[in-house]
C-alpha positions as CSV (number, residue, x, y, z in Angstrom):
1,X,62.9,-10.5,45.3
2,X,59.6,-11.9,43.9
3,X,57.5,-10.0,41.4
4,X,54.3,-8.4,42.1
5,X,51.4,-10.8,42.7
6,X,48.3,-10.0,40.6
7,X,45.3,-11.6,39.2
8,X,45.4,-12.0,35.4
9,X,42.6,-12.8,33.0
10,X,43.4,-15.5,30.4
11,X,40.9,-15.9,27.6
12,X,40.6,-19.5,26.4
13,X,39.0,-20.3,23.1
14,X,38.3,-24.0,23.5
15,X,36.6,-23.9,26.9
16,X,33.3,-25.4,25.8
17,X,31.8,-27.5,28.6
18,X,32.2,-28.7,32.2
19,X,34.3,-31.6,31.1
20,X,36.9,-29.3,29.5
21,X,36.8,-27.1,32.7
22,X,37.6,-30.2,34.8
23,X,40.5,-31.1,32.5
24,X,41.9,-27.6,32.7
25,X,41.5,-27.4,36.4
26,X,43.3,-30.7,36.8
27,X,46.2,-29.4,34.7
28,X,46.5,-26.1,36.6
29,X,46.1,-27.7,40.0
30,X,48.9,-30.2,39.3
31,X,51.1,-27.3,38.2
32,X,50.4,-25.6,41.6
33,X,48.8,-22.6,39.9
34,X,46.0,-20.7,41.9
35,X,43.1,-20.2,39.5
36,X,39.4,-19.7,39.0
37,X,37.7,-20.9,35.8
38,X,34.6,-19.2,34.4
39,X,33.0,-21.3,31.7
40,X,30.3,-18.8,30.8
41,X,33.0,-16.2,29.9
42,X,35.6,-18.6,28.7
43,X,38.2,-17.2,31.0
44,X,40.7,-18.4,33.6
45,X,41.7,-16.0,36.4
46,X,45.2,-16.8,37.6
47,X,46.9,-15.4,40.7
48,X,50.6,-14.9,40.5
49,X,53.6,-12.9,39.2
50,X,54.6,-12.8,35.5
51,X,56.4,-16.2,35.7
52,X,53.2,-17.9,37.1
53,X,51.1,-16.2,34.3
54,X,53.5,-17.4,31.7
55,X,53.5,-20.9,33.1
56,X,49.7,-21.0,33.2
57,X,49.5,-19.9,29.5
58,X,52.0,-22.6,28.6
59,X,50.2,-25.3,30.5
60,X,46.9,-24.3,29.0
61,X,48.3,-24.4,25.4
62,X,50.2,-27.7,25.9
63,X,46.9,-29.4,26.9
64,X,44.9,-28.6,23.8
65,X,43.4,-25.3,24.6
66,X,43.9,-22.1,22.7
67,X,44.9,-18.9,24.6
68,X,43.4,-15.9,22.9
């Protein structure tokens, strides 16, 4: 049985410009993670269960961003 699917807000410290947004979107797209990135609020909205949220945070951190 799969976990509950929800939208989680991940705050990202180093989300400074559109170029960084493109980089992060590329990383999450390649990992198959459904997301929305909001530069003005420095957040990433991720749709998925706890495993997907954990994977998203890991991918964000591994590619030079700081999850706060």
